[in-house]
C-alpha positions as a LaTeX table, in Angstrom:
\begin{tabular}{lrrr}
\hline
Residue & $x$ (\AA) & $y$ (\AA) & $z$ (\AA) \\
\hline
Met1 & $-90.37$ & 29.00 & $-30.08$ \\
Ile2 & $-88.26$ & 26.28 & $-31.65$ \\
Leu3 & $-86.05$ & 28.90 & $-33.29$ \\
Lys4 & $-85.41$ & 30.56 & $-29.90$ \\
Arg5 & $-84.50$ & 27.22 & $-28.43$ \\
Ile6 & $-82.11$ & 26.40 & $-31.26$ \\
Leu7 & $-80.47$ & 29.84 & $-30.96$ \\
Gly8 & $-80.11$ & 29.35 & $-27.22$ \\
Ile9 & $-78.50$ & 25.94 & $-27.62$ \\
Thr10 & $-76.24$ & 27.28 & $-30.37$ \\
Ala11 & $-75.13$ & 30.16 & $-28.14$ \\
Met12 & $-74.36$ & 27.77 & $-25.26$ \\
Leu13 & $-72.38$ & 25.44 & $-27.53$ \\
Thr14 & $-70.43$ & 28.38 & $-28.96$ \\
Met15 & $-69.56$ & 29.63 & $-25.48$ \\
Ala16 & $-68.48$ & 26.15 & $-24.41$ \\
Leu17 & $-66.35$ & 25.77 & $-27.52$ \\
Leu18 & $-64.68$ & 29.12 & $-26.91$ \\
Tyr19 & $-64.09$ & 28.31 & $-23.25$ \\
Phe20 & $-62.49$ & 24.95 & $-23.88$ \\
Ser21 & $-60.43$ & 26.14 & $-26.84$ \\
Cys22 & $-58.75$ & 28.87 & $-24.78$ \\
Lys23 & $-55.72$ & 28.11 & $-22.67$ \\
His24 & $-56.44$ & 28.92 & $-19.06$ \\
Glu25 & $-52.90$ & 29.39 & $-17.88$ \\
Thr26 & $-51.66$ & 31.87 & $-15.35$ \\
Val27 & $-48.89$ & 33.97 & $-16.79$ \\
Ile28 & $-46.12$ & 34.38 & $-14.24$ \\
Pro29 & $-44.42$ & 37.76 & $-14.58$ \\
Glu30 & $-40.71$ & 37.66 & $-15.30$ \\
Gln31 & $-39.99$ & 40.25 & $-12.62$ \\
Lys32 & $-38.34$ & 38.26 & $-9.83$ \\
Val33 & $-39.78$ & 39.08 & $-6.44$ \\
Cys34 & $-37.54$ & 38.22 & $-3.48$ \\
Phe35 & $-38.79$ & 37.56 & 0.01 \\
Ala36 & $-36.02$ & 39.30 & 1.97 \\
Ala37 & $-35.79$ & 42.40 & $-0.23$ \\
Asp38 & $-39.39$ & 42.86 & $-1.35$ \\
Ile39 & $-41.90$ & 41.02 & 0.83 \\
Gln40 & $-40.49$ & 40.92 & 4.34 \\
Pro41 & $-40.18$ & 44.73 & 4.59 \\
Ile42 & $-43.83$ & 45.16 & 3.59 \\
Ile43 & $-45.04$ & 42.56 & 6.10 \\
Asn44 & $-42.79$ & 43.88 & 8.87 \\
Ala45 & $-43.97$ & 47.47 & 8.37 \\
Asn46 & $-47.66$ & 46.68 & 8.07 \\
Cys47 & $-48.45$ & 43.39 & 9.78 \\
Ala48 & $-45.73$ & 42.13 & 12.13 \\
Asn49 & $-45.91$ & 45.07 & 14.53 \\
Thr50 & $-46.32$ & 45.14 & 18.30 \\
Gly51 & $-49.94$ & 44.48 & 19.17 \\
Cys52 & $-50.63$ & 42.77 & 15.86 \\
His53 & $-49.03$ & 39.74 & 14.20 \\
Asp54 & $-45.55$ & 39.94 & 15.70 \\
Ala55 & $-43.74$ & 37.09 & 17.49 \\
Ile56 & $-44.86$ & 38.24 & 20.95 \\
Thr57 & $-48.46$ & 39.34 & 20.40 \\
His58 & $-49.36$ & 36.99 & 17.51 \\
Glu59 & $-52.92$ & 38.31 & 17.29 \\
Glu60 & $-55.40$ & 35.53 & 16.46 \\
Gly61 & $-52.51$ & 33.04 & 16.72 \\
Ile62 & $-50.85$ & 34.45 & 13.61 \\
Asp63 & $-47.13$ & 35.32 & 13.69 \\
Leu64 & $-45.97$ & 37.06 & 10.52 \\
Ser65 & $-42.53$ & 38.00 & 11.83 \\
Ser66 & $-40.72$ & 35.20 & 9.99 \\
Tyr67 & $-40.83$ & 33.38 & 6.67 \\
Asn68 & $-42.15$ & 30.21 & 8.34 \\
Gly69 & $-44.94$ & 32.12 & 10.04 \\
Ile70 & $-45.91$ & 33.88 & 6.82 \\
Met71 & $-45.96$ & 30.58 & 4.93 \\
Lys72 & $-48.66$ & 29.28 & 7.29 \\
Glu73 & $-50.91$ & 31.88 & 5.63 \\
Val74 & $-49.71$ & 31.33 & 2.05 \\
Ser75 & $-50.41$ & 28.64 & $-0.52$ \\
Ala76 & $-47.32$ & 28.79 & $-2.76$ \\
Gly77 & $-48.22$ & 29.38 & $-6.39$ \\
Lys78 & $-51.86$ & 30.18 & $-5.52$ \\
Pro79 & $-52.46$ & 33.79 & $-4.45$ \\
Tyr80 & $-56.25$ & 33.40 & $-4.39$ \\
Asp81 & $-55.97$ & 30.37 & $-2.10$ \\
Ser82 & $-53.67$ & 32.27 & 0.28 \\
Glu83 & $-55.22$ & 33.74 & 3.41 \\
Leu84 & $-52.51$ & 36.43 & 3.57 \\
Tyr85 & $-53.32$ & 37.73 & 0.09 \\
Asp86 & $-57.09$ & 37.48 & 0.62 \\
Val87 & $-57.00$ & 39.52 & 3.82 \\
Ile88 & $-54.68$ & 42.16 & 2.39 \\
Arg89 & $-56.64$ & 42.42 & $-0.86$ \\
Ser90 & $-59.96$ & 42.74 & 0.99 \\
Gly91 & $-58.71$ & 45.84 & 2.80 \\
Glu92 & $-59.38$ & 44.25 & 6.21 \\
Met93 & $-55.69$ & 44.28 & 7.02 \\
Pro94 & $-53.92$ & 46.12 & 8.24 \\
Pro95 & $-56.71$ & 47.48 & 10.44 \\
Ser96 & $-57.36$ & 51.15 & 11.03 \\
Pro97 & $-55.63$ & 53.46 & 11.92 \\
Arg98 & $-52.93$ & 51.89 & 9.77 \\
Thr99 & $-53.30$ & 52.48 & 6.05 \\
Ala100 & $-54.06$ & 49.67 & 3.64 \\
Leu101 & $-51.31$ & 48.38 & 1.40 \\
Asn102 & $-51.07$ & 50.20 & $-1.90$ \\
Ser103 & $-51.56$ & 48.48 & $-5.25$ \\
Asp104 & $-47.81$ & 48.11 & $-5.86$ \\
Gln105 & $-47.33$ & 46.35 & $-2.52$ \\
Met106 & $-50.30$ & 44.05 & $-3.16$ \\
Lys107 & $-48.99$ & 43.28 & $-6.64$ \\
Leu108 & $-45.55$ & 42.34 & $-5.22$ \\
Ile109 & $-47.15$ & 39.95 & $-2.73$ \\
Tyr110 & $-49.37$ & 38.50 & $-5.48$ \\
Val111 & $-46.42$ & 37.93 & $-7.84$ \\
Trp112 & $-44.24$ & 36.50 & $-5.05$ \\
Ile113 & $-46.92$ & 33.96 & $-4.15$ \\
Leu114 & $-47.54$ & 33.18 & $-7.84$ \\
Gln115 & $-43.80$ & 32.56 & $-8.31$ \\
Gly116 & $-43.82$ & 29.97 & $-5.54$ \\
Ala117 & $-43.39$ & 32.14 & $-2.41$ \\
Lys118 & $-39.72$ & 31.20 & $-2.08$ \\
Asn119 & $-37.47$ & 32.39 & 0.73 \\
Glu120 & $-34.92$ & 34.10 & $-1.44$ \\
Ala121 & $-32.61$ & 36.98 & $-0.63$ \\
Cys122 & $-31.78$ & 38.60 & $-3.93$ \\
Ala123 & $-29.13$ & 41.22 & $-4.42$ \\
Lys124 & $-30.86$ & 44.43 & $-5.45$ \\
\hline
\end{tabular}
């Protein structure tokens, strides 16, 4: 009984030591993702359509037709704290009959948010 307890405590201490000795940093990919060239076309084609989250309809009060509107749903640098990324990743949006975003599109949005969700227009 005492041996089991000692082994249990030793295992917990080892796990804690490993956890705190590791660096928990998010690695930001070097690939530069630009809002105008990469993100806006995805959002316009899948989210900011008539009857959805466009400037006129703004379903549920959400207008994704502009950078400022999109940023109301994004926490720059924090994809997992961003409502836009959560909803897209969950598969809830865009709703049927539209098809869900593919993994490459979701990855671009993730990296863009991780890189600070800047409003940049890069030459491609």
